C-alpha positions as CSV (number, residue, x, y, z in Angstrom):
1,X,228.1,-60.6,-148.5
2,X,228.8,-62.4,-151.8
3,X,232.5,-61.9,-151.6
4,X,235.2,-61.2,-149.0
5,X,237.2,-59.0,-151.3
6,X,237.1,-56.0,-148.9
7,X,235.2,-55.1,-145.8
8,X,235.8,-51.4,-146.5
9,X,232.6,-50.9,-148.4
10,X,229.4,-48.9,-147.9
11,X,227.5,-52.1,-146.8
12,X,230.1,-52.5,-144.0
13,X,229.3,-49.1,-142.5
14,X,225.6,-49.7,-142.8
15,X,225.7,-53.1,-141.0
16,X,229.2,-54.1,-139.8
17,X,227.9,-56.8,-137.5
18,X,226.8,-59.0,-140.4
19,X,230.2,-58.8,-142.0
20,X,232.0,-59.4,-138.7
21,X,229.9,-62.6,-138.2
22,X,230.7,-63.8,-141.7
23,X,234.4,-63.1,-141.3
24,X,234.5,-64.9,-137.9
25,X,232.9,-68.0,-139.5
26,X,234.8,-68.0,-142.8
27,X,238.1,-66.3,-142.3
28,X,238.7,-64.8,-138.8
29,X,242.1,-63.5,-139.7
30,X,241.6,-61.9,-143.1
31,X,243.9,-60.1,-145.6
32,X,242.4,-57.2,-147.4
33,X,243.1,-53.7,-148.8
34,X,242.0,-50.4,-147.4
35,X,240.5,-47.7,-149.6
36,X,243.8,-45.9,-149.6
37,X,245.7,-48.9,-151.0
38,X,247.2,-50.3,-147.8
39,X,247.4,-54.1,-147.4
40,X,246.3,-55.0,-143.9
41,X,245.1,-57.9,-141.7
42,X,241.7,-57.8,-140.2
43,X,241.3,-59.9,-137.0
44,X,237.7,-60.4,-135.8
45,X,237.7,-63.0,-133.0
46,X,238.0,-61.8,-129.4
47,X,240.6,-64.4,-128.4
48,X,242.7,-63.7,-131.4
49,X,242.5,-59.9,-130.9
50,X,243.5,-60.3,-127.2
51,X,246.3,-62.6,-128.1
52,X,247.6,-60.2,-130.7
53,X,247.4,-57.2,-128.3
54,X,249.4,-59.1,-125.7
55,X,252.0,-60.4,-128.2
56,X,255.3,-58.6,-127.6
57,X,256.4,-59.5,-131.1
58,X,253.7,-57.2,-132.5
59,X,253.8,-53.4,-132.2
60,X,251.3,-50.5,-132.0
61,X,254.1,-48.0,-132.7
62,X,253.1,-45.9,-135.8
63,X,256.6,-44.5,-136.2
64,X,258.0,-48.0,-136.5
65,X,255.2,-48.9,-138.8
66,X,256.2,-46.4,-141.5
67,X,258.4,-48.9,-143.3
68,X,255.6,-51.4,-143.2
69,X,253.3,-48.8,-144.7
70,X,255.8,-48.1,-147.5
71,X,256.2,-51.8,-148.3
72,X,252.5,-52.6,-148.1
73,X,251.0,-49.7,-150.0
74,X,249.9,-50.6,-153.5
75,X,251.5,-48.8,-156.5
76,X,249.6,-45.7,-157.4
77,X,248.7,-44.8,-153.8
78,X,250.4,-42.3,-151.6
79,X,251.9,-43.8,-148.4
80,X,250.4,-42.7,-145.1
81,X,252.4,-40.1,-143.1
82,X,251.4,-39.2,-139.6
83,X,252.9,-36.4,-137.5
84,X,255.5,-37.8,-135.1
85,X,253.9,-36.1,-132.1
86,X,250.5,-37.6,-132.8
87,X,251.9,-41.0,-133.7
88,X,253.4,-41.3,-130.2
89,X,250.2,-41.0,-128.2
90,X,249.4,-43.7,-125.7
91,X,247.1,-45.9,-127.9
92,X,249.9,-46.0,-130.5
93,X,252.8,-46.8,-128.1
94,X,254.5,-49.9,-126.8
95,X,256.1,-50.3,-123.4
96,X,258.1,-48.7,-121.9
97,X,256.8,-45.5,-123.5
98,X,253.1,-46.7,-123.1
99,X,253.8,-47.3,-119.4
100,X,255.3,-43.9,-118.9
101,X,252.4,-42.1,-120.6
102,X,249.8,-44.2,-118.7
103,X,251.4,-43.2,-115.4
104,X,251.0,-39.5,-116.3
105,X,247.2,-39.7,-116.6
106,X,246.2,-42.6,-114.4
107,X,245.5,-40.4,-111.4
108,X,242.9,-38.6,-113.6
109,X,240.9,-41.8,-114.0
110,X,240.6,-43.1,-110.4
111,X,237.2,-44.4,-109.2
112,X,236.7,-41.2,-107.2
113,X,237.4,-38.9,-110.1
114,X,235.1,-40.8,-112.4
115,X,232.4,-40.9,-109.8
116,X,232.7,-37.1,-109.4
117,X,231.8,-36.8,-113.1
118,X,228.5,-38.5,-112.8
119,X,226.4,-35.4,-112.1
120,X,227.8,-33.6,-115.1
121,X,227.3,-36.7,-117.3
122,X,223.7,-37.0,-116.2
123,X,223.2,-33.3,-117.0
124,X,224.6,-33.7,-120.5
125,X,222.6,-36.9,-121.0
126,X,219.4,-35.2,-120.0
127,X,220.0,-32.2,-122.2
128,X,220.6,-34.4,-125.2
129,X,217.5,-36.5,-124.6
130,X,215.4,-33.3,-124.1
131,X,216.6,-32.0,-127.5
132,X,215.4,-35.2,-129.1
133,X,211.9,-35.1,-127.5
134,X,209.1,-35.1,-130.1
135,X,211.3,-36.5,-132.9
136,X,209.7,-39.4,-134.7
137,X,213.0,-40.8,-135.8
138,X,216.5,-40.3,-134.5
139,X,220.1,-41.4,-135.2
140,X,221.0,-42.7,-131.7
141,X,224.7,-42.7,-132.4
142,X,225.1,-39.3,-134.1
143,X,222.5,-37.5,-132.0
144,X,223.1,-39.0,-128.6
145,X,225.9,-41.5,-128.2
146,X,228.7,-39.7,-129.9
147,X,227.9,-36.1,-128.6
148,X,227.7,-37.4,-125.1
149,X,231.0,-39.3,-125.2
150,X,232.8,-36.6,-127.1
151,X,231.7,-33.8,-124.8
152,X,232.7,-35.8,-121.7
153,X,236.1,-36.6,-123.1
154,X,236.7,-33.0,-124.1
155,X,235.7,-31.8,-120.6
156,X,238.0,-34.4,-119.0
157,X,240.9,-33.3,-121.2
158,X,240.1,-29.6,-120.8
159,X,239.4,-28.6,-124.4
160,X,237.7,-25.2,-124.6
161,X,234.1,-25.5,-125.8
162,X,234.7,-23.1,-128.7
163,X,237.4,-25.4,-130.1
164,X,235.6,-28.7,-130.0
165,X,233.8,-28.6,-133.3
166,X,237.0,-28.0,-135.2
167,X,238.8,-30.6,-133.0
168,X,236.1,-33.2,-133.9
169,X,236.7,-32.5,-137.6
170,X,240.4,-33.1,-137.2
171,X,239.8,-36.3,-135.3
172,X,237.4,-37.5,-138.0
173,X,239.9,-36.8,-140.7
174,X,242.7,-38.4,-138.8
175,X,240.8,-41.6,-138.0
176,X,239.2,-41.9,-141.4
177,X,240.2,-44.1,-144.4
178,X,240.6,-41.0,-146.5
179,X,243.6,-39.9,-148.5
180,X,247.1,-39.9,-146.9
181,X,247.2,-36.1,-147.4
182,X,244.0,-35.7,-145.4
183,X,245.3,-37.8,-142.5
184,X,248.7,-36.0,-142.6
185,X,247.0,-32.6,-142.5
186,X,244.8,-33.6,-139.7
187,X,247.6,-35.0,-137.6
188,X,249.7,-31.9,-138.1
189,X,246.7,-29.7,-137.0
190,X,246.0,-31.9,-133.9
191,X,249.7,-31.8,-132.9
192,X,250.0,-28.0,-133.4
193,X,246.7,-27.3,-131.5
194,X,247.6,-29.5,-128.5
195,X,251.1,-28.0,-128.3
196,X,249.6,-24.5,-128.1
197,X,246.9,-25.5,-125.6
198,X,249.5,-27.2,-123.3
199,X,251.6,-24.0,-123.5
200,X,248.6,-21.9,-122.5
201,X,247.8,-24.3,-119.6
202,X,251.4,-24.0,-118.3
203,X,250.7,-20.3,-117.9
204,X,247.2,-20.7,-116.5
205,X,247.0,-24.2,-114.9
206,X,243.6,-26.0,-114.7
207,X,242.3,-29.1,-113.0
208,X,241.7,-31.1,-116.1
209,X,243.9,-33.8,-117.6
210,X,246.0,-31.5,-119.8
211,X,246.2,-28.9,-117.0
212,X,247.6,-31.4,-114.6
213,X,250.3,-32.6,-117.1
């Protein structure tokens, strides 16, 4: 990189590790601007990241962050708006809400339950590898790594197979650096879908994570 103006460039997606290395050497805690006009800090060193995550003075709560989004979004850009239901998921929550949510699902991720998934994971892995046989060139992430992880997660949660392609599109839009409208639309769709799915599982319980909730 010739400049540290922004890591959110095409060259970053092509080879993020080079940029991470340069950031760690030159400016491990780095102020930059996202493509949708939000001023953010990028933290790249392991110890700094771990310290920040453990710092009770910092928050992961997206609802509390809305004022920060408004103050740190550049003029001419729309401020991010995330559905309240989606914004309260476990990865975006602080204690005590994070603790409460974690207790709801921790029994689904015991050593025994994870071990019981091994045969299915091996079956999925073999199927994906078989589909790639004979190819002279493959995209390991898009053709193997992501489909394997995504399918396993969907099966653990209990998402119907026919809904997964659409759910993946919503997740991609929600986690992208696209427009605030795109993120907002995706978060609304995810919240509405999961609300309907949970209602259906209350009527017909299942042994997956959502069914046990």
